[in-house]
C-alpha positions in Angstrom: 78.5 -35.9 60.7 75.4 -38.2 61.5 73.4 -38.1 58.5 70.0 -37.5 61.0 71.6 -34.6 62.6 70.5 -31.1 61.1 72.9 -29.0 59.5 73.6 -25.2 59.7 70.9 -23.0 58.6 70.7 -22.2 54.7 71.5 -18.5 53.5 68.3 -17.2 52.2 68.5 -17.4 48.1 67.8 -14.2 46.1 64.2 -15.3 45.5 63.2 -15.8 49.1 60.3 -14.1 50.8 61.0 -10.9 52.2 61.2 -10.1 55.8 59.2 -8.3 58.2 58.3 -4.8 57.5 61.2 -2.5 59.3 59.6 -0.8 62.3 62.0 1.7 61.7 60.2 3.0 58.6 57.1 3.9 60.7 53.5 2.7 59.9 53.3 1.3 56.3 50.8 3.3 54.0 47.6 1.6 53.1 47.5 -0.6 49.9 45.9 0.0 47.6 45.4 3.8 48.3 41.6 4.8 47.6 41.1 7.6 45.5 40.0 10.8 47.0 36.3 11.5 47.1 34.5 13.1 44.4 34.4 17.0 45.0 31.0 17.9 45.8 31.4 21.6 44.4 31.5 19.8 41.2 28.2 18.4 41.4 27.1 14.9 40.7 29.6 12.9 38.7 28.6 12.0 35.0 26.4 9.2 34.0 28.4 6.6 31.9 25.1 6.8 29.4 26.5 10.2 28.6 29.6 8.8 27.0 27.6 6.2 24.9 28.1 6.2 21.2 26.3 8.9 19.3 23.8 8.2 16.7 25.4 8.7 13.3 24.3 11.5 11.1 23.4 9.5 8.1 21.3 6.8 8.5 20.2 3.8 5.5 16.7 2.4 5.5 16.3 -0.8 7.7 17.0 -4.3 6.2 14.0 -5.2 4.0 12.7 -2.0 2.8 11.4 -1.6 -0.5 12.5 1.1 -2.9 9.8 3.3 -2.5 10.2 3.6 1.2 13.7 4.1 1.2 13.4 7.7 2.5 11.5 6.2 5.4 14.6 6.0 7.8 14.9 6.8 11.6 15.7 10.3 10.6 12.3 10.8 8.7 10.3 13.8 9.6 7.0 15.1 7.8 8.9 18.3 6.4 12.1 16.5 5.0 10.6 15.3 1.7 8.9 18.9 1.2 12.0 20.7 2.3 14.2 18.6 -0.1 12.0 19.2 -3.2 12.4 22.7 -2.5 16.0 22.3 -1.9 16.3 20.5 -5.3 14.5 23.0 -7.3 16.8 25.7 -6.0 19.8 23.5 -6.8 18.4 22.8 -10.3 18.2 26.7 -10.8 21.6 27.4 -9.4 23.4 24.6 -11.2 21.4 25.8 -14.6 22.2 29.3 -14.1 26.0 28.6 -13.5 26.4 26.4 -16.2 25.0 29.0 -18.7 27.2 31.6 -17.2 30.5 29.7 -17.6 29.5 28.0 -20.9 28.3 31.7 -22.2 32.1 32.7 -21.0 33.8 30.0 -22.7 32.1 30.2 -25.8 32.7 34.1 -25.9 36.4 33.7 -25.4 36.7 30.9 -28.4 34.3 32.6 -30.9 34.9 36.2 -29.8 31.3 36.9 -30.3 28.7 38.2 -28.0 25.8 35.8 -27.4 22.6 36.9 -28.7 19.8 34.5 -27.7 17.1 33.8 -30.2 14.0 32.4 -28.5 14.7 29.3 -26.5 18.5 29.1 -28.4 21.2 30.5 -26.7 23.7 29.9 -29.6 23.2 29.8 -33.4 24.5 26.0 -33.5 21.9 23.6 -33.1 24.8 21.2 -31.6 25.7 23.5 -29.1 22.3 24.4 -27.8 21.8 20.5 -27.3 25.1 20.1 -25.7 24.4 22.9 -23.2 21.0 21.4 -22.6 22.2 17.9 -22.0 24.7 19.3 -19.4 22.2 21.3 -17.5 19.8 18.2 -17.5 23.0 15.7 -16.3 23.8 17.9 -13.4 20.5 16.7 -11.6 22.0 13.6 -10.6 24.6 14.7 -8.0 21.8 17.3 -7.0 19.5 14.6 -6.0 22.1 12.7 -4.1 23.3 15.9 -2.2 19.5 16.5 -1.3 18.9 13.0 0.0 22.3 13.2 2.2 21.9 16.9 3.6 18.2 17.3 4.1 17.1 13.4 4.6 20.2 12.4 6.2 20.4 9.1 4.3 23.0 7.7 1.8 24.0 9.5 -1.1 23.1 7.1 -3.5 20.3 5.8 -1.6 18.1 7.1 -4.5 19.7 4.9 -7.1 18.8 1.5 -5.5 18.3 -0.6 -2.6 21.7 -1.4 -2.1 22.6 2.4 -2.1 24.7 2.3 -5.1 24.1 2.1 -8.8 24.4 -1.6 -9.9 26.7 -1.3 -12.9 26.4 -4.9 -14.0 22.6 -5.0 -13.8 22.5 -1.7 -15.8 24.5 -3.1 -18.7 22.2 -6.3 -18.7 19.1 -4.2 -18.8 20.5 -2.6 -22.0 20.1 -6.0 -23.9 16.0 -5.8 -23.6 16.7 -2.0 -24.4 18.1 -2.9 -27.6 15.1 -5.4 -28.3 12.8 -2.7 -27.5 14.3 -0.4 -30.4 14.3 -3.0 -32.6 10.6 -4.1 -31.9 9.4 -0.6 -31.8 10.9 0.4 -35.3 9.7 -2.8 -36.9 6.3 -2.2 -35.5 6.4 1.3 -36.7 7.0 0.2 -40.3 4.1 -2.3 -40.2 1.6 0.5 -38.4 2.7 2.8 -40.9 2.2 0.4 -43.8 -1.4 -0.6 -42.5 -2.2 3.0 -41.7 -0.4 4.9 -44.2 0.0 8.7 -43.8 0.0 8.5 -39.9 3.8 7.9 -39.4 3.2 6.1 -36.2 6.6 5.8 -35.2 8.5 8.0 -37.1 9.9 5.9 -39.5 9.8 8.8 -42.1 13.4 10.6 -41.5 12.5 13.4 -43.6 15.9 13.7 -45.1 19.0 11.8 -46.4 22.4 11.1 -44.9 24.4 14.1 -44.1 27.8 12.5 -44.4 30.2 11.4 -41.8 32.0 15.1 -41.3 28.6 16.7 -40.5 27.5 13.6 -38.4 30.4 13.0 -36.2 30.3 15.9 -34.1 26.8 15.9 -33.3 26.8 12.1 -32.6 29.9 12.3 -30.3 27.8 15.2 -28.2 24.9 12.9 -28.2 26.8 9.6 -27.1 28.7 11.4 -24.4 25.8 13.3 -22.7 22.6 11.6 -23.5 23.3 8.9 -20.9 23.6 11.3 -18.2 20.9 13.3 -19.0 18.4 10.1 -19.4 20.1 9.0 -15.8 19.5 12.5 -14.4 15.7 12.4 -15.3 15.3 9.0 -13.9 16.8 10.1 -10.5 14.3 12.9 -10.2 11.3 11.2 -11.3 11.5 7.6 -10.6 14.0 8.1 -7.7 13.4 11.2 -5.8 9.7 11.8 -6.0 8.6 8.2 -5.8 10.7 7.9 -2.5 9.4 11.3 -1.4 6.1 10.1 -1.7 6.8 6.9 -0.4 8.1 8.2 2.7 4.4 9.4 3.9 3.2 5.8 3.8 2.1 4.6 7.1 3.7 2.2 9.2 2.1 -1.3 10.4 0.6 0.3 13.5 -0.8 3.6 11.9 -4.2 4.3 13.2 -5.8 6.2 9.9 -8.5 4.7 7.9 -7.7 1.2 6.4 -8.3 2.4 2.8 -5.7 5.2 3.5 -3.3 2.9 4.8 -3.6 0.6 2.0 -3.2 3.0 -0.7 -0.2 4.9 0.8 1.8 1.8 1.6 1.9 0.9 -1.9 4.3 2.7 -4.3 1.5 3.3 -7.1 0.8 6.9 -5.8 4.6 7.9 -6.2 4.6 6.1 -9.7 1.5 8.0 -11.1 2.6 11.4 -9.7 6.1 11.1 -11.0 4.6 10.0 -14.3 2.6 13.1 -14.4 5.3 15.3 -13.4 7.6 13.7 -16.2 5.0 14.4 -18.6 4.6 18.0 -17.7 8.2 18.7 -18.0 7.9 17.9 -21.7 6.2 19.6 -24.4 4.1 16.9 -26.0 0.5 16.9 -26.4 -2.2 14.7 -27.4 -1.2 11.1 -27.9 2.3 11.9 -27.7 1.5 12.7 -23.7 -0.3 9.6 -23.3 2.5 7.5 -24.7 4.9 9.5 -22.7 3.0 8.7 -19.6 2.8 5.0 -20.3 6.7 4.9 -20.6 6.9 6.7 -17.4 4.4 4.4 -15.5 6.2 1.3 -17.1 9.6 2.3 -16.2 8.4 3.2 -12.7 6.8 0.0 -12.1 10.4 -1.7 -13.1 12.3 0.4 -10.7 9.9 -0.8 -7.9 10.1 -4.3 -9.2 13.8 -4.7 -9.6 14.7 -2.5 -6.7 16.4 0.4 -8.6 16.7 2.8 -11.4 18.9 0.8 -13.7 16.3 -0.7 -15.9 14.6 2.9 -16.3 18.1 4.4 -17.0 18.8 1.8 -19.7 15.5 2.0 -21.4 15.5 6.0 -21.5 19.2 6.3 -22.5 18.6 4.0 -25.2 15.5 5.4 -26.5 16.9 9.1 -26.5 20.1 7.8 -28.2 18.1 6.9 -31.2 15.6 9.7 -31.0 18.6 12.1 -31.3 21.1 10.3 -33.5 18.6 9.6 -36.4 18.0 13.2 -36.6 21.6 14.0 -36.6 22.1 11.6 -39.5 19.4 13.1 -41.8 19.8 16.5 -41.2 16.9 17.2 -38.7 18.7 17.9 -35.6 17.7 21.5 -35.9 14.3 20.5 -34.4 15.6 18.5 -31.5 13.7 20.4 -28.9 10.4 20.4 -31.1 8.0 18.5 -29.1 4.2 18.0 -30.2 1.7 15.6 -30.9 1.7 12.3 -32.5 -1.1 10.1 -33.9 -3.0 7.1 -31.9 -1.0 4.9 -33.9 2.0 5.6 -31.8 0.2 3.5 -29.0 -0.2 0.7 -31.3 3.6 0.4 -31.9 4.8 1.4 -28.5 2.4 -0.6 -26.3 3.9 -4.2 -27.3 7.3 -2.7 -27.1 7.1 -1.7 -23.8 5.2 -4.6 -22.8 8.2 -6.5 -24.4 10.8 -4.7 -22.4 9.0 -5.1 -19.0 8.6 -8.8 -19.5 12.2 -9.3 -20.3 13.5 -7.2 -17.4 11.4 -9.1 -14.9 12.4 -12.5 -16.3 16.0 -11.3 -16.4 15.8 -9.8 -12.9 14.6 -13.2 -11.5 17.5 -15.3 -13.1 19.9 -12.7 -11.9 18.3 -12.8 -8.3 18.6 -8.9 -8.4 17.7 -7.5 -4.8 14.3 -5.7 -4.4 14.7 -5.0 -1.1 17.5 -3.3 0.9 20.0 -5.7 2.8 
């Protein structure tokens, strides 16, 4: 065969192009088929925006928000701090009654004695009365978080710090200057008492002697285990909830109110002062003791704003209360743990430098540790 002569046609392979559509199959259907028209009786078709992601129920504060403005979220309304405060008060009453009821039942089952309240005391033991009081106060912490979460629709722990949580490492670090505060206060109390004898400036006169380990160990365990929770709860209420509830009413940048109103309520000081006054009214102190407690509350309130959280206040409050309870327990004076009266003016002489030392040490430490002051 001539190499130029074409050979026979090759057979189609398995991957060759298909042939024409067979005529005997009829007219081919249109491809691709169009969907049927939207039924008119169903109304207009839904707009895609209706299926957009819904806004979350819990919204944190915007980035860069200071502590006292953490309640000013996108969910803020003028009534939320007011309703939240009422909700918090009702929760305190409910939980306190529940704790007293359960505690009383357990007490009766163990001792087989009926509860016979005498004055402000429910039980004959001072240690037991102290314990139930500390438990009632310690229960305030979750109530405050629940109020912020349910009523203000913000993170549960946003009352604690600008990071919406308790900064445990920073809390432990604040205990170091807290121990320094106790030491400075005690030493200054001895010095002031020596200069002004008979005034008992810092309560250095213990009024008793060592009661012995057997009588001290049970009250000490109660105090050590429960006082930190009681102190933290009071900080959550007076330096957390109140400061943030009042700070939520601060104006925005474009608010049209008078300049002095915008200037005053944009700062944290209204919340700090009102929270300190409420803190004093919740205690039974009089005279110079009220002034000292108010100064304490203002100092830890300022530190709360300056460090962006409650940790500095919790550390100082807990250490101060531990010292205040353990000393009477060790010297047989725990029966008067709930007695709160006046104090001489010399108390301020020893306490003002001690508070100044603690504030300066915490601020210095926060700068070195670069503690967050605004939300991230």
